N, C-alpha and C positions, 0 to 999 in steps of 0.2 A: 463373640459370633460376629461372623463376616456380615456386613450390610448387602443388600440386593445392588448389584453392578460392580461390586469390587472383583469379582472372579474375572470378568472381562478386563478390567483394568490391569490387573495383576498378570494375565495372560499376554496382554500387549505389551507390557514391561519385560516379561519374559522372552517374547519375540524380538524386541529391541535389543536385549542384552546380547540374545544369539547371534543376532545380524553383526552387532559390535565386535563380538568375540572372532567371528569368521573373517572380517576384515583384519583385525589385529593378527591372526594366525597365518593367513593366507595372502595378505596383502589386497591392494585395490587397484585396479586399472582406471586411470584417469578419465580415459575415454568412457568406460561404464559410467563414471560418476557424471560426466557431460551429458550422456544420453540418457540418465536417469532425470538429471534437472531440466533436461529438454521436455522429456515425456511429462513430469509433473508441471512444468509451465504450460504444456498444451491442454492439459487435464483442466487448467484453471481458466483458460484463456477461451471467451465465446467463439463459438465458430462464425466466420464471416466470409463473405464473396472476395476473393482476392483480385487483383488486376488481370485483365487478360493479356495473354502474350501469344505471339505469332509462332507457330511451328512449320512456317513453309521455309525453304530453303531458296527456291528459285523463281523469281519474280516473272520469269517468263512461262511458268508452268501453268497447268490448268487442272488442279487438284479436284476429286471428288471422293465424297465419304457417303455414299448413298446407301452402303451396306452397314451392317454392325462394325464401326469403324475403330472404336475405344473399348478396351478392356483392362481390368486391373486384379491383381492380387498382392495384398499388403501395400507395399511402399512402391511396388513396380507398375508404372502406367505404360500401356502399349497403344500405340496407334499406327492405324493402317489407312493408306488412301492409294487410289490410281490416280494416274496423271495422264490425261489425254491430249496434252499439248502436241505439236506436230512431232517433236524429238521422240516423245516417248510412247504415244498411242497406245495408252492402256497398261504401261508398264506398272508394277507395283511398289510401293516404297512404305518402309517401316521405320518407325521413331518410338524411342522409348526415354521413360525417366526411371530412374531408381531411387529417388529421394522424395517421393509423394508429390512430384510435379513441378518441384523447386526448380530442377536444371534437367536439361533434355540432353541426351546423346545426339551427334548428327545423323542424318538422314541416310537411310541404306535402300539402295534399290535391291530388291530380293527375287525379283523374277523379269523375265523378258517377254512381253506378250507375243503371241503368235497368232492374233487375231481375237484376242479375249474381248467380250461385250458384255459380261457379267458383272455386277457390282460386288466387290470383294467384301469378305467379313473376317474378324478375327475373335476369336474365343480364348479364354484362358482359364487354368484350375492349377493353383501353385505354380510350379515351373513349366507344367503342360501347356502349350499355345498350339493352336490350330488355326491356318488360315485356309479359306476355301474360296472359289471363285469359279465363274462359267468360262471356259476357253473354247472358242468357235474353230470350225473346221475351214481351212482356207479352200479346199477344193469343193466344199459342199456346205453352204451358208445354212441349210437346214438341219445340220447335224452340229452337237455340241456336248461337251463333257463336263462334269464337276471335278476340280482338281483340289488337291490337298497340300498344304506344306507346313510341316509341323515342326516344332523346337520343343526339346526335353530339357532345356537349361535356362528357362526364363527368356529367351531372345536372344542370346548371346550367338549362338550357332543355329543354322537352318538345313534341314535335309532337303534332297530333291524332291521336286514335284511330284506326286503321285496321281493318276487318275482312278476316281471311284466309281465311275459309271461307264456304260457301253458306248464305245466310240461311234457305232452305228446307229445311235439313237439321237435324240434331241433331249437334252436336258437343260432345266431352267430353275431359278429362283430357290438356290440352296439356301439352307440355314443348319446351324448345328449348335449343339448345347454341349457343354464339358463339365463333369463332376469326376473329379480326381483322374482315374485311368479309362473312366466310360465315356466314349464319345458316341454322341446321337446324331446322325445326319439325316436330313430330310430335304427332298428336292421334287421337283414336279418332272414326271415323265409324259413329253408332250406327244400328242399326236394331233397332226396338223390336217384339219378338213379344208380350210381356205383361210390361209394365212393373211391375205389382203383384206377381207372381212372380219378379222378378228376371230374366226371361228377355230378355235385350238382346244382340244379336250386335254385337260391338264389333272393327271392323277398323281397325288403326292406318293412318295415311296420312302422307307425307313431302312437305314443300314446302322449296325451298332457294332463299335468296337470297344473290347475289354482290356486292351493293352495300348492304350492312349494313341491309338490311330495306326499301329503296325499291321494289324490283322482286322479285317472285316468280316462279318457273317452275311449271308445272302439277303438280298433286298426282298422286303415283303410290302404289301400294299396293306395300310392300316385304315384308310378311308375309302367309304364307298362312292362318293361323288366322283365323276370323272371331270368336273368343271369347278374345281376348288380354286380360285383365283389367287388367294392368298392365304398364308399360315404362318405360323410361329411355334417355337417349341423352346420349353425351358425344364430346369432339373434343379432339385433340391433334395439331398439326401439319395435315397432309394426312389424317389418319386420323379416321373417324368411327365410333363403337360404338353398337350398338342390343342392348340384353338386353329380355327380356319374359318373363310367365309366359304359358304356351299352355294354356288350359283344356281344350281338346280333347284334348291328349296328358298332361295334369298334368305338364308338363315347364318348366324354365328353360331359354330359348333364347337364342341369340346370333348377330349377325350385323355383318360390319364391311366399311367401304371404305377402301381407301387411296389413293383420289384425288378427296377432298373429295365424296364422296357421289355421283360420276357413276356408278360401276359397283360394285355389291355382290356379295359373296362369298355362298357358300352358307349356309343356316341350320345351326347347331350345337347338340346337346343339351350341356347343361352339368350340369344337377341335377335329380333327381327332385322332387316337391312336398312329400315328405316331409322333405327337407332345406330346400326354400326354398317357402314357402307365403305370403309377404306382398310387398308393393310392393318391388323390388329398386331399389338406388340404385347409380351407375356413375360412376367417375371414372378419368381417363386422365393419365399423365404420361410422355413420351417413349415408350419401348417398351412401359411397363407399364400394365395395365388392371386394375382393382380392382371387384369387385362385392361388395355387403353386402346382406343381409336377415337372415333368422334365422340362417344360415350366411355365410362370407366365403368368396370364391375370388378367385385372382390369376393374371394371365398377364404373363410377362416378354418375350413375343416376338410383341407387337400383337395377341394373342387367337389365335393359332394352337393354342398348347396350354394347358392350364389346370390347375392345383392339385385337390386333394380339398378338399371343402368342410369348413370350420373353424369351430368354435363361438367367437365373440368374447364372448359374454354369454349368462348364462342368461335363462330366462324367455322371455315372450313380448312383444316391443316393438311389435307391430301395425305400421302403417305408419310409425310414428314412428322412424326411424332414418336416418342421412345419412353418407356418406364422402365425403372430400376429399383430394386427392393434389398434391404439388407437390415436384418433384425426388427425393428419396430418402424424404422424410417423407409417411406416411400417417395420417389421423385419422378416428375414427369417433365418433359421437353416438349414443345411443338413449335412448328413455323406457324405464326401468324401471318396471314397474306393481307390483313386490312381490310377496310370497306371496300375498296375499288381495286385490291390486287396489287397495290404499290407499297414501297418501302418494308420490305418483308423484313421480320425481326424474329427472334428466338426468345420464347417465353418460358418461366419455369414458375412450378409450384410443389411444394413438399408438404408431406405429413409426417409427424412424429408419432401416430397413434394407430399404427398398422393400415392407414389409409380409410380411416373413419372421417377424420376432419383436415381441412387443408388451409394452407396459408394463402394470402393475396398472391396476386400475379406479379411476378418480377422479371423485368426483361434483361437478359443476360449481354448483348451488345451494348459497350459504352459509347458508340459513335452511330448516330444514323446513317442508315445507308441499307445495302440489301444483303440480309443473312438467309442461310438456307442449309438444310441437310444436317439437322442436330444430332447428336450422339452423346450418350451418358453411360457411366459406370459408377457404382457406388461402393462403399465398405462403411458399416457403420454410419456414422453422421457426417462422414466425409464424401465429397462428390466430385466427379471429374467429368467434364463437359468439352466438346469440341463442336465447331460448326464451320461453314464456308463462309467467309466474310468478303464482300465486294465493294465496300465503302472506297477504296482506292480503284484505280482504272485496271488493276489486276485482281484476280482472286488468291486469298490466302485462307490457311488453316488457323483459326484462333482456339485457344486453350483458355478455360476458365476453371478454376477449382473453388470449392466451400469447404472450408477448413477450420480447425483451432490452431494449426501451425502458425508460426510466426510470419505476419504478412509481408511480402516483398513489396517495399515501399514503391509506390507509383508517383512520379512526378506529375505535378498538376499540369492540365491541358494548356492553360496559359501559362505564359513565362513569369514566374514568380518574382517578386522584389527580392532585394539583398538582405531583407530582414534576418533570415535565416543564419546568414554568414557576417552579421552586421559587426561583431567583435573582431572578426579576422579579415574583414573585406580588404583593408588598406594594405595589410601585408600580402594577400593573396594576389591583389592586382600588381603591387611592387615586384613580386616573384615573376608573373605571367608575363609581364612587358620587361622584364629585365632591368627594372629601376625606372623605365621611362615615365610611368604614372603611378601615382601613389593615393589617388582618391578616387571616389566613386563618381564622381562629376566635376567638370570644371570647363577652362577653356584654355587654348594655348595657340602659339604661332606657329603656322605651317610655313616654314620658310621656302619650302618647293615653290609654293603660289603666294607668298607674302601675304598671308590672310590670317585672321584671329578666327579660330573655329571652336565650335563647342564639342564636348564629349561626354559620354556617360557609359558606364560598365552594369553589366547585369550578371549576377552569379547563379548558377542552376547546377544540381548535380544530375548528370544526363545518364549516369550507368550505376547510379543507387550504390554507390560506395562510401557515401558520407562525404566525399571532397568534392567542391565545385567545379565545372568548367566555366570559363570566363568568356563573355561576348562584349565587344566595344563597339558602340556606335559613334560615328564623327560626322556631323553635319556642318556644311560650309556653302560653297558657292559651286556651280558647274566648272569653274576655272581649277578648283582644287580635286573637286570628286566627279567628274563628266557629267553625263547627261542628268543625273537625279540629285547631284550636289550631296550626296551621302553615300556612306560605305559602313558595312557591317564586318566585322573580323571577329574570328573565333579562335580562342587559345586553349591548347589541350596539353595534357602532361603524356609524354610516351612512356614507353614499358620501364625505361631507366629513371622515370621522374623529372624529366627534362621538359620545361615548358616550349611549345612550338607554335606558330600560327598554322592552324588546320585548314581554314577557309577564309575567304573573303568574298563577299557579295556586294555588288554595287547597290545601293539602296538602303533604307531605313526599315527594320523588319520588327515586327513582334514574332518571337519563336513560340510555336504551338508544339507542344509535346504529345505525341502519339502513344496510345497504350503498348504498342507492338516493340519487340525489343529484340534487336539482332546484333551480334557481337559484341554484346553486353550492353549497348546503348540502344536508347528509345530513338524511334524514327522520328523526324522533326517536319515541321512545315514552317513556311516563311511566308508571313502575313503583312501585308503594306496597308491593310484595312479596307481595301477596295472591293474585294468580293469573297467569298467562300471556296472558289475553285483553286485550290492553293498546291503548288508543287510538293512532292513528298521527297524528303532525303534520308538517306539511309548510311550508318557508318560501315565503312568497310576495313576498318581496321587501322586506318591511317588518316581518313577525313570523312566527311559527309559529301557523298556522290548522289546526283540527281537520280533518284530510283523510279519515280512515276511521274510523268510530266504533269497530270492533272487529277485532283481529288474530285472528279466531277460525277454527277448522277448518271448511273450507266442505264437509265430506264430508256433502252433502244425500242421496245414494244409500244405501241400507242393503244389507248383505250379504244379507239373506234375502229374494230377490226375490219369493218366492210370497207373503209378506205384505206387499209394498209397498203395495198399496193399502188393504188392511185396516189400519186405524187412521189413515190419514192424516187424514181428518175430525177424528178425536180428537186429534191433535197439534195440527192448524190450531185447533181450538176451545180447547186449552189454552194456545196462544199469545196468544190474545185475553183468556182469563181472566188470564193473567199481566200483559199490558198493562192491563186494567182493575184491578188489584189496585194498581198504581202510580198509575195516573190517580185512582182515588179517593182514596189517600193524598195526593196533591198538593192535591185539591180540598178534601179535609176541613182541611188545613193554611188553605187560604185561606178558608175559612167560619169558622175558629177553632174547628171541631169537634175539639177535639184528643183527645177520648176515642175518636172513630171511627178517626183515623189512628193513635193508640195501640193499638188493638186489631187492626190489620192488621199489625204488625209481631210478630216473636218477642220473648219477654221477655228474651232474653239481648242483643237488639240495643236494644231500647228502654228497659231499665233500669227505674228507678222511675217512676211517672207524675209525681212531683214533679219529677225531673232532666228529664224529657222535655218538660214544659209550662214550665220554667225561661227567661227571656229569654237566657238564655246558649245555650239550645238552639233549641227552635222555639216557644216561647210568646210572642216579640215579633213572630212574623208576622201581619200584617193583612189580606194579599191575596196571592193567586198567579194567574198567567197562563200555561196551558200552551201551549208551541210545538210540542212532538212528543212521543210515546211510541211505543216500538217495541220489540217482542221482537227480538232480533238473534241468538239462539243458543239451543239447548236440549240438554239430556242426560238422558235418563230423565224423572224428575219434577221437575227443575232447570232453571230459564229465567233466562236474562239479559235484562234490560230496559235500554235507554237512553232516559232523558227530559230534556228541556230545557224550563225554565220559568222564570219570573220570580218573584222572592220580595221583596216589601215588608215590611220590618222595621224600623220606627224605633229599635227598641232597639240594632240593629247596622247593617247597611250594606245597601240594596237592591242587586240584581243579577240578572244571567242566570245559572242554574245548569244545568249539564250532568253528570248523575249516572247511575251505573251501579248497578242494583238486582239483587240476587240473590233470585230469587223461587221458591217450590216448594210443591207440594201433596203430598209424600211421606207426610204422616201423615193425609191425607184433607182437609184443611183448608188454604186458601191461605194463605201468609204471606210477609212480606218478611223476610229473613234476613242481609241485608247492604246496605249503602249506602255507595259511594266515590265521591268526586267527581271528575270528569274536568276540568272547568274553569269559571271563574267570570269574569263581565265585570261589575265594579262600575259602578253607575249615579251614585253620590255617594260 
């Protein structure tokens, strides 16, 4: 007699034997085995947040992700953004990953704006993609249309733009939901009563396509209110859900269809605006429907009944919050404006039980700064997020995923020691320096200046390939190494595997590694320990070039709005004075008017006049040529100025210097209080 449990064991053996026989008869593709092993590893690995990466390709761009800017289907992730820089003026750009966010294809410009002013959005279902946006009328600013651009091959190719609304009317705030070949478009048909007083009647309209956006039925009004300020739509299976804020009744409302939008049920009241007073976002999975604004509510029966409103976050996110659901997982992102509206960040919470209980708050940005406009998409337990990050002087789009895939190793933000490569350090250093050095640290005789100097090496993997790049710091006196008596050199391997010097900086620096990756290498900052306003360097394929002059706080707004205009002229004038102080200093050196240059500096910086005018310092300079001088930040009476200039010095070496000057007028007189080198390019 067979014992309980034996049938299942035997069935398992039979299945295994059948699978083995199949392999023996038909053979097995090695890639299939590798894929199977990878999937098994992922199943065992606990999901976690991966390091963020930059998706921006243009440091001069001004990207915006105010609409639904990320969508996913399987391993393919789609990102859309508009760029409102002077060169692009609202053009749309598209980027995708086909391996779950590990690697990203180059950015594509997919349309040229003709006056667009609406936030674009992207949606997908399988290989069907739809992009919608508002396009303005150059001849009549009060008229605008909703445009659609679609792809039926997962974003490889894109069809021409198609207008979906009447060109003689004013359309605004389009949203769309896609389920297979069914496209559901909702937008506002505006009637302007008094634009400048904000008196605009907005009645949402609906259009449906049954063939993936090729043909559309006639528009219909499905909401009674003429003052619906904001709304969103979601779909799951045959069910379509619409939620909106009714400005007539000051209520959050809901409406649904269970037959692909052909017939709609009655409007339902959900919450009063004391609980819901910002743009609601909606997501659906199976029989579950979730709505998020300043409060969160859920339904587990296709929207028939609803929970009470629950606060998932404190403060006021305005309309920068979003929700995504898949299977039993629900995820929310929101912009946290902080207690005083400073240091905006993006926070995340997740639920693994259909939105009943929630995790603690997790901040997504890894570097403090200003983060905004979060977007999210999810598939099962895998989460993909983007946001606009402004911790640098420019704006960029950062992407971060929560996944059980193998994590892409992130270098530490601080320069690690050589322990990781300790066993091979001497050989690596020998190869990198062509045999000139063979140890991690030591001394040597610099015959050029007849001085014994100290050196040290640091090894760090900047492109996550398992092999280190090499940095050498040599310190001596100003006779050997210029103004700062120190030099940092970077050795990198080229594509042929040959070691070369990529960069040389005057000064001793700690290398700080940023999470952003470009051309396969992490962005870096060079710190000499004097402050946190660090220059940012980016790998261009051959060397690190100066990418952003300063990593400074971009808080241009002041908390005291009443005094905003008062004093602006003074601040602007002082910035000019700070710039002129540095410009005069450089020009005085070039004219060999050392007394004038000396008088522009504080005594603690300039030391004695004899030291200042020695050939080891500035006394050997015979000519200067200014490229740029710019005030980049200020705090009270203190100003930061970055200058780039040529210095011709027969006693030392000619070169192009980029330096950071601290300037203040706190005592009533303008003085240069500190000078720090950013980079130097020697001409001989």
